[in-house]
C-alpha positions as CSV (number, residue, x, y, z in Angstrom):
1,X,95.0,90.6,120.1
2,X,97.5,93.3,121.0
3,X,96.2,96.8,121.9
4,X,99.2,99.0,122.0
5,X,98.3,102.6,122.5
6,X,100.3,105.6,120.9
7,X,102.4,107.4,123.4
8,X,100.7,110.9,123.9
9,X,102.0,111.9,127.1
10,X,101.9,115.6,127.8
11,X,103.9,117.9,130.2
12,X,102.4,118.6,133.6
13,X,100.6,122.2,133.6
14,X,102.9,124.8,134.5
15,X,102.5,127.3,137.5
16,X,99.5,129.6,136.7
17,X,101.8,132.6,137.8
18,X,104.2,131.6,135.0
19,X,103.4,134.2,132.0
20,X,103.6,131.2,129.6
21,X,101.0,129.2,131.3
22,X,98.4,129.9,128.8
23,X,100.9,128.7,126.1
24,X,101.6,125.5,127.9
25,X,97.8,124.8,128.1
26,X,97.5,125.3,124.5
27,X,100.3,123.1,123.6
28,X,98.7,120.3,125.8
29,X,95.4,120.8,124.3
30,X,96.7,120.8,120.8
31,X,98.9,117.9,120.9
32,X,96.6,115.1,122.2
33,X,97.8,113.1,119.4
34,X,100.7,111.2,118.1
35,X,104.0,112.8,119.4
36,X,105.5,113.2,115.7
37,X,102.8,115.8,114.9
38,X,103.1,119.5,115.0
39,X,101.4,122.2,116.6
40,X,102.0,124.7,113.9
41,X,99.3,127.3,113.9
42,X,98.4,129.5,111.0
43,X,99.6,133.1,111.2
44,X,102.2,135.5,110.0
45,X,100.9,138.2,107.7
46,X,104.1,139.9,107.6
47,X,105.3,138.9,104.1
48,X,101.8,138.4,102.6
49,X,101.4,142.0,101.9
50,X,105.0,142.1,100.2
51,X,104.4,139.6,97.4
52,X,105.2,136.6,99.8
53,X,103.5,133.1,100.0
54,X,99.8,133.0,100.0
55,X,98.1,132.3,103.3
56,X,98.0,128.5,103.9
57,X,94.6,127.1,104.6
58,X,95.3,125.8,108.2
59,X,92.1,125.4,110.2
60,X,91.8,125.8,113.8
61,X,89.4,124.2,116.4
62,X,85.7,124.1,115.3
63,X,83.8,127.2,116.6
64,X,80.7,125.0,117.2
65,X,81.2,123.4,120.7
66,X,79.3,120.2,119.7
67,X,81.3,119.8,116.6
68,X,84.5,120.5,118.4
69,X,83.5,117.8,121.1
70,X,82.9,115.4,118.4
71,X,86.2,115.9,116.8
72,X,88.0,115.5,120.0
73,X,86.1,112.3,120.7
74,X,87.5,111.0,117.3
75,X,90.9,112.2,118.0
76,X,91.1,110.5,121.4
77,X,89.8,107.2,119.8
78,X,92.6,107.5,117.1
79,X,95.2,108.4,119.7
80,X,94.5,104.9,121.4
81,X,96.0,103.2,118.5
82,X,99.6,102.7,117.6
83,X,101.2,106.0,116.8
84,X,103.1,106.7,113.7
85,X,106.5,106.0,115.3
86,X,105.5,102.4,116.1
87,X,105.3,100.2,113.0
88,X,104.6,96.7,111.9
89,X,105.9,96.5,108.3
90,X,103.0,95.0,106.5
91,X,99.9,96.0,104.4
92,X,97.9,93.2,105.6
93,X,95.6,95.2,107.8
94,X,95.1,98.1,105.5
95,X,94.4,95.7,102.7
96,X,91.9,93.9,104.8
97,X,90.2,97.3,105.6
98,X,90.0,98.3,101.9
99,X,88.5,94.9,101.1
100,X,85.6,95.3,103.4
101,X,85.2,98.9,102.3
102,X,84.8,97.8,98.7
103,X,88.3,99.0,97.4
104,X,87.5,102.6,97.4
105,X,91.1,103.5,96.5
106,X,90.5,101.9,93.0
107,X,87.7,104.2,91.9
108,X,90.1,107.1,90.9
109,X,93.5,107.4,89.4
110,X,96.2,108.5,91.8
111,X,99.8,110.2,92.0
112,X,101.8,108.5,94.7
113,X,104.8,110.4,96.3
114,X,107.8,109.0,98.3
115,X,111.3,110.1,99.1
116,X,113.1,111.5,102.1
117,X,112.5,115.3,102.0
118,X,110.2,117.5,99.9
119,X,107.2,115.2,99.6
120,X,104.5,117.6,101.2
121,X,105.6,120.5,99.3
122,X,105.6,118.7,96.0
123,X,102.3,117.2,96.9
124,X,100.9,120.7,97.4
125,X,102.3,121.8,94.0
126,X,100.9,118.9,92.2
127,X,97.5,119.6,93.8
128,X,97.6,123.2,92.7
129,X,98.5,122.2,89.2
130,X,95.6,119.7,88.9
131,X,93.1,122.0,90.5
132,X,94.2,124.9,88.1
133,X,93.3,122.5,85.1
134,X,89.9,122.0,86.7
135,X,90.3,118.6,88.0
136,X,88.7,117.7,91.5
137,X,91.6,116.7,93.7
138,X,92.0,114.7,97.0
139,X,95.3,115.1,98.8
140,X,96.6,112.9,101.6
141,X,99.7,114.2,103.5
142,X,101.3,113.9,106.9
143,X,102.1,115.1,109.4
144,X,99.5,117.8,109.9
145,X,100.4,121.3,111.0
146,X,97.5,122.2,113.2
147,X,94.3,120.2,112.7
148,X,94.2,116.6,112.0
149,X,91.5,117.3,109.4
150,X,94.3,118.9,107.1
151,X,95.6,115.4,106.3
152,X,92.4,114.9,104.1
153,X,92.0,117.5,101.6
154,X,89.5,118.0,98.9
155,X,89.8,120.7,96.0
156,X,92.9,122.1,97.9
157,X,91.2,122.6,101.2
158,X,91.1,120.4,104.3
159,X,87.8,118.6,104.9
160,X,85.6,120.2,107.5
161,X,85.5,118.9,110.9
162,X,81.8,117.7,110.3
163,X,83.0,115.7,107.4
164,X,85.9,114.3,109.1
165,X,83.8,113.0,112.0
166,X,81.3,111.6,109.5
167,X,83.8,109.8,107.6
168,X,85.4,108.3,110.8
169,X,81.8,107.2,111.9
170,X,81.3,105.8,108.3
171,X,84.3,103.5,108.5
172,X,84.4,102.8,112.1
173,X,82.2,99.6,112.0
174,X,84.6,98.3,109.3
175,X,87.7,99.2,111.2
176,X,86.4,97.3,114.3
177,X,85.6,94.3,112.2
178,X,89.3,94.2,110.8
179,X,90.6,94.9,114.3
180,X,88.8,91.6,115.5
181,X,90.4,89.6,112.7
182,X,94.1,90.8,113.0
183,X,96.8,90.1,115.3
184,X,97.3,93.7,115.9
185,X,94.7,96.5,115.7
186,X,94.8,99.0,112.8
187,X,97.3,101.8,113.7
188,X,96.4,105.5,113.8
189,X,97.9,106.1,110.5
190,X,96.2,103.0,108.8
191,X,92.8,104.3,109.9
192,X,93.4,107.7,108.6
193,X,94.6,106.3,105.4
194,X,91.4,104.3,105.0
195,X,89.3,107.5,105.9
196,X,91.2,109.4,103.2
197,X,90.5,106.8,100.5
198,X,86.9,106.5,101.6
199,X,86.4,110.2,101.5
200,X,88.1,110.6,98.1
201,X,85.7,107.8,96.7
202,X,82.7,109.4,98.2
203,X,83.5,113.1,96.9
204,X,84.3,111.7,94.2
205,X,87.5,113.1,93.1
206,X,89.2,113.0,89.7
207,X,92.6,112.3,91.1
208,X,94.1,111.5,94.5
209,X,97.7,113.0,95.4
210,X,99.1,110.7,98.1
211,X,102.2,111.0,100.1
212,X,103.6,107.9,101.8
213,X,104.1,108.0,105.7
214,X,107.4,106.2,105.7
215,X,109.1,104.1,103.1
216,X,107.0,102.6,100.4
217,X,106.6,98.9,100.1
218,X,104.9,98.4,103.4
219,X,103.5,101.8,103.8
220,X,99.8,101.9,104.5
221,X,99.2,104.1,101.6
222,X,100.7,101.5,99.2
223,X,97.3,99.7,98.5
224,X,96.8,102.1,95.6
225,X,98.4,101.6,92.2
226,X,99.6,105.0,91.3
227,X,99.5,106.0,87.5
228,X,102.4,108.4,88.4
229,X,105.0,107.4,91.2
230,X,107.0,110.4,92.4
231,X,110.3,109.9,94.1
232,X,111.7,113.1,95.8
233,X,115.5,113.0,96.8
234,X,116.4,110.1,98.9
235,X,118.8,110.5,101.9
236,X,119.5,109.1,105.3
237,X,116.5,109.1,107.5
238,X,114.7,106.5,109.6
239,X,117.8,104.4,109.1
240,X,116.7,101.9,111.9
241,X,113.6,101.0,109.7
242,X,114.6,101.6,106.0
243,X,118.3,101.0,105.7
244,X,121.7,102.7,106.2
245,X,122.5,103.8,102.7
246,X,120.5,105.7,100.1
247,X,120.5,102.5,98.1
248,X,119.1,100.3,100.8
249,X,116.4,103.0,101.5
250,X,115.6,103.0,97.9
251,X,114.7,99.5,97.9
252,X,111.9,100.0,100.3
253,X,110.7,103.3,98.5
254,X,110.8,101.7,95.1
255,X,107.7,99.7,96.3
256,X,105.4,102.4,95.1
257,X,106.4,101.8,91.5
258,X,103.7,99.8,89.9
259,X,103.3,97.7,86.7
260,X,103.4,100.2,83.6
261,X,103.4,103.3,85.6
262,X,105.4,106.5,84.9
263,X,108.1,107.3,87.4
264,X,109.2,110.9,88.0
265,X,112.6,110.6,89.6
266,X,114.2,113.7,91.2
267,X,118.0,114.0,91.3
268,X,119.2,110.9,93.5
269,X,122.5,109.5,94.8
270,X,123.8,106.9,92.3
271,X,123.1,103.8,94.2
272,X,119.4,105.1,95.0
273,X,119.0,105.9,91.3
274,X,120.2,102.5,90.2
275,X,117.5,100.7,92.5
276,X,114.8,102.8,91.1
277,X,115.8,102.2,87.5
278,X,116.0,98.5,87.9
279,X,112.5,98.3,89.7
280,X,111.2,100.4,86.6
281,X,112.5,97.9,84.2
282,X,111.2,95.1,86.2
283,X,107.6,96.3,86.1
284,X,107.9,97.9,82.7
285,X,107.4,101.5,84.1
286,X,108.4,104.5,82.0
287,X,110.9,106.9,83.8
288,X,111.6,110.6,83.5
289,X,114.7,111.8,85.3
290,X,115.5,115.2,86.6
291,X,118.4,116.8,84.9
292,X,117.7,114.8,81.6
293,X,114.0,114.6,80.6
294,X,113.1,117.5,82.9
295,X,114.6,120.1,85.3
296,X,115.1,123.6,86.3
297,X,116.6,125.8,83.5
298,X,117.1,128.9,85.4
299,X,116.0,130.7,88.8
300,X,116.6,134.0,90.4
301,X,115.7,135.2,93.8
302,X,112.3,137.4,93.9
303,X,110.5,139.1,96.5
304,X,108.9,136.5,98.7
305,X,110.3,133.6,96.6
306,X,111.8,133.0,93.3
307,X,111.2,133.4,89.4
308,X,112.0,130.1,87.6
309,X,112.1,128.7,84.2
310,X,111.2,125.0,84.1
311,X,111.9,122.4,81.5
312,X,109.1,119.9,81.4
313,X,108.3,116.8,79.5
314,X,106.5,118.9,76.8
315,X,109.0,121.9,76.7
316,X,109.9,125.0,78.6
317,X,107.8,127.1,81.1
318,X,109.2,130.5,81.4
319,X,108.6,133.2,84.1
320,X,107.1,131.0,86.6
321,X,106.8,132.8,90.1
322,X,107.1,130.4,93.0
323,X,106.3,132.0,96.4
324,X,108.7,129.6,98.2
325,X,112.5,130.1,99.1
326,X,115.3,127.9,98.1
327,X,116.7,126.0,95.2
328,X,115.2,122.7,96.7
329,X,111.8,124.3,96.1
330,X,112.5,125.0,92.5
331,X,113.5,121.3,92.1
332,X,110.3,120.2,93.8
333,X,108.5,122.3,91.4
334,X,110.2,120.7,88.4
335,X,109.3,117.4,89.8
336,X,105.6,118.4,90.6
337,X,105.3,119.8,86.9
338,X,106.8,116.7,85.3
339,X,104.3,114.5,87.4
340,X,101.3,116.5,86.2
341,X,102.5,116.3,82.6
342,X,102.9,112.6,83.0
343,X,99.4,112.2,84.4
344,X,98.0,114.2,81.2
345,X,100.2,112.1,79.0
346,X,102.5,115.0,77.9
347,X,105.6,113.6,76.3
348,X,103.9,110.3,75.5
349,X,100.2,110.6,74.0
350,X,100.4,114.3,73.3
351,X,103.5,116.3,72.3
352,X,102.4,119.8,73.3
353,X,103.2,121.4,76.7
354,X,100.5,122.3,79.3
355,X,99.0,125.9,79.0
356,X,101.8,128.1,80.5
357,X,99.5,130.7,82.0
358,X,97.7,128.0,83.9
359,X,100.9,126.6,85.2
360,X,101.9,130.1,86.3
361,X,98.7,130.7,88.0
362,X,99.0,127.3,89.8
363,X,102.6,127.8,91.1
364,X,101.9,131.4,92.3
365,X,99.3,129.9,94.5
366,X,101.2,127.5,96.4
367,X,101.9,127.7,100.1
368,X,103.8,125.3,102.3
369,X,103.7,126.2,106.1
370,X,106.5,125.7,108.4
371,X,108.9,125.7,105.4
372,X,111.3,128.7,105.4
373,X,108.3,130.7,106.7
374,X,108.7,134.2,108.3
375,X,106.7,134.7,111.3
376,X,107.9,138.2,112.5
377,X,110.2,141.1,111.6
378,X,112.6,143.2,113.6
379,X,114.4,140.9,114.0
380,X,113.3,138.4,111.2
381,X,112.3,135.1,112.7
382,X,112.2,132.2,110.2
383,X,110.6,128.8,110.8
384,X,111.8,125.7,109.0
385,X,111.0,122.0,109.9
386,X,114.4,120.5,108.6
387,X,115.0,117.6,110.9
388,X,117.7,115.5,109.1
389,X,121.1,116.5,107.8
390,X,120.0,116.5,104.2
391,X,117.0,118.9,105.1
392,X,119.4,121.1,107.2
393,X,121.8,121.4,104.2
394,X,119.3,122.8,101.8
395,X,117.7,125.0,104.6
396,X,121.2,126.4,105.3
397,X,121.7,127.3,101.7
398,X,118.2,128.7,101.3
399,X,118.4,130.9,104.2
400,X,121.6,132.3,103.0
401,X,120.3,133.1,99.6
402,X,116.9,134.5,100.6
403,X,117.6,136.7,103.5
404,X,121.5,137.4,103.7
405,X,121.6,138.0,107.4
406,X,124.6,139.7,108.8
407,X,124.3,137.6,111.9
408,X,122.0,134.5,112.2
409,X,121.0,132.9,115.6
410,X,119.7,129.3,115.6
411,X,117.2,127.9,117.9
412,X,117.4,124.2,117.8
413,X,115.1,121.5,119.3
414,X,115.5,118.0,118.0
415,X,114.3,114.5,118.5
416,X,116.5,112.1,120.3
417,X,116.1,109.4,117.5
418,X,117.5,111.6,114.8
419,X,121.0,112.3,113.5
420,X,121.5,115.4,115.6
421,X,125.2,115.8,115.0
422,X,124.7,115.6,111.3
423,X,122.0,118.3,111.6
424,X,124.2,120.6,113.7
425,X,127.1,120.3,111.5
426,X,125.1,121.2,108.5
427,X,124.0,124.4,110.3
428,X,127.4,125.3,111.8
429,X,128.6,127.4,109.0
430,X,125.6,129.7,108.9
431,X,124.8,130.1,112.6
432,X,126.7,132.7,114.5
433,X,125.4,131.2,117.6
434,X,122.9,128.5,118.6
435,X,120.3,128.4,121.5
436,X,119.5,124.7,122.2
437,X,116.3,123.8,123.6
438,X,113.6,121.0,123.7
439,X,110.0,120.7,122.7
440,X,107.1,119.1,124.7
441,X,107.3,115.7,123.0
442,X,108.6,112.8,124.9
443,X,110.9,112.1,122.0
444,X,112.6,115.4,122.4
445,X,116.3,115.3,123.1
446,X,117.2,116.6,126.6
447,X,118.4,120.1,126.2
448,X,121.6,119.3,128.1
449,X,122.4,116.4,126.0
450,X,121.8,118.3,122.8
451,X,124.0,121.0,124.3
452,X,126.9,118.7,124.7
453,X,126.8,117.7,121.0
454,X,126.5,121.2,120.0
455,X,129.5,122.4,121.9
456,X,131.5,119.6,120.2
457,X,130.3,121.1,116.7
458,X,130.1,125.1,117.6
459,X,132.4,125.3,120.6
460,X,131.5,126.3,124.0
461,X,131.4,130.1,123.3
462,X,128.7,129.8,120.5
463,X,126.1,127.6,122.4
464,X,123.6,128.6,125.0
465,X,121.3,126.4,126.6
466,X,117.4,127.1,127.4
467,X,115.4,124.0,128.2
468,X,112.2,126.0,127.8
469,X,111.3,127.0,124.3
470,X,109.8,130.5,125.3
471,X,113.0,131.3,126.9
472,X,115.1,129.9,123.9
473,X,113.1,132.2,121.6
474,X,113.7,135.3,123.8
475,X,117.3,134.4,124.1
476,X,117.8,134.0,120.4
477,X,115.9,137.3,119.5
478,X,118.0,139.2,122.1
479,X,121.1,138.0,120.5
480,X,119.9,138.9,117.0
481,X,119.0,142.4,118.3
482,X,122.6,142.9,119.6
483,X,123.7,144.5,116.4
484,X,121.0,147.0,116.3
485,X,117.4,147.3,114.7
486,X,118.8,147.8,111.1
487,X,122.0,145.6,111.3
488,X,120.3,142.5,109.7
489,X,120.2,140.0,112.5
490,X,117.9,137.1,112.2
491,X,116.8,133.8,113.9
492,X,116.1,130.5,112.5
493,X,113.9,128.0,114.5
494,X,114.5,124.4,113.3
495,X,115.5,120.8,114.2
496,X,111.9,119.3,114.4
497,X,108.5,119.9,113.0
498,X,107.2,119.9,116.7
499,X,109.7,122.5,117.7
500,X,108.7,124.7,114.7
501,X,104.9,124.1,115.4
502,X,105.3,125.1,119.1
503,X,107.4,128.2,118.3
504,X,105.0,129.4,115.6
505,X,102.1,129.1,118.1
506,X,104.1,131.0,120.8
507,X,105.2,133.7,118.5
508,X,101.8,134.2,117.2
509,X,100.6,134.9,120.7
510,X,103.2,137.6,120.9
């Protein structure tokens, strides 16, 4: 039996005389988990009093020392397993775990979400809509932003640390049983998926909203039979595992489309759409396509977000306030609305639309931390976790529309296994200058290597190298302030979820 731990190396503690020593200690303490995960900490009240997004429910460490110690013990055990960047494409182990747990994932209906970008925001919108219609929800998303407990949410809020530990202890004997029967132990993500499905059954929930970890067919979440399958836009990411074209990637992602399900299909590249439609025909699924059966009718920028009119499966929903920036979030909202309509049978069993006031109330409550999020003013600093070219393109468009900076400085720290050139090229038209840096993950691209690519894209005079993130933030803020306090300079921190998370934590500490 193989036992391959996830890689969770942390940087050595810095010199105590260093003014950022406390920050480095916090980063080390908060990232004792898979390196793909963020350290984004809740904060930023700046826009909250100006009609911006509601405060996201992002828990910190438990205040009770005993509970905190118990949670850390569970996190340590989970971290000893394969991390989320190490995969063996099979659902054999998770299926075996579900079997010994009594198939908890079959005790409630589910909405299953795949795609390249926008999955988590869409999942949060779906959860908000279902909750507004008085259904008890369970949401399973990844990665988490601050606490591992966020991955498993009930009724719109992360489960408590106590309940997380209890759920782990409940499933642990069964996990160990499956470990002993398989060639490889269950991975970090597989155990968490099993915990989520068990917690949802125990609650119990009326409906589960489940985001895939990666791909579809062999993703650990794919032991559910989603009544509604949602496919957000497909683009190139994880090409070493999923394929080198949108069509190839769509083959894997189409695996979540089950017999007689309803498929909510966001706008897709032609080859990806063809794959999805063929799979739907093969399994007798019903398809609703963005731009045909549903979509965004109109949108205009509003304070802290946008005002949209959405066409759903049952009609139009006007004057819907969405406290998130960017056209892509409006499209995510259209997809989420269609998914919930499909779940309730709108357009099939019932012709009338959902109650528009309830829909408005739900969307107004949505928050998506780390996505086009303002964390300080004078100058304005925006965080966005774009980490691939497709995500960078929509972020570049959104920041231009929402903020209209006269001078935008980028802070970019990326992972070495990503399409870094494509990401930088997407931001080149909107960044006056870019400060390249690196985060604490072992997967981070070396700052000098990233700078070499950036120079080819931006030119030498527009690139500054600051290997330490605190120095990069300070340099970018200084550059943004060069035009004066009221000149409209801004900073966008991006390139990796981890970079955004560490920046958010650092900026919140001042």
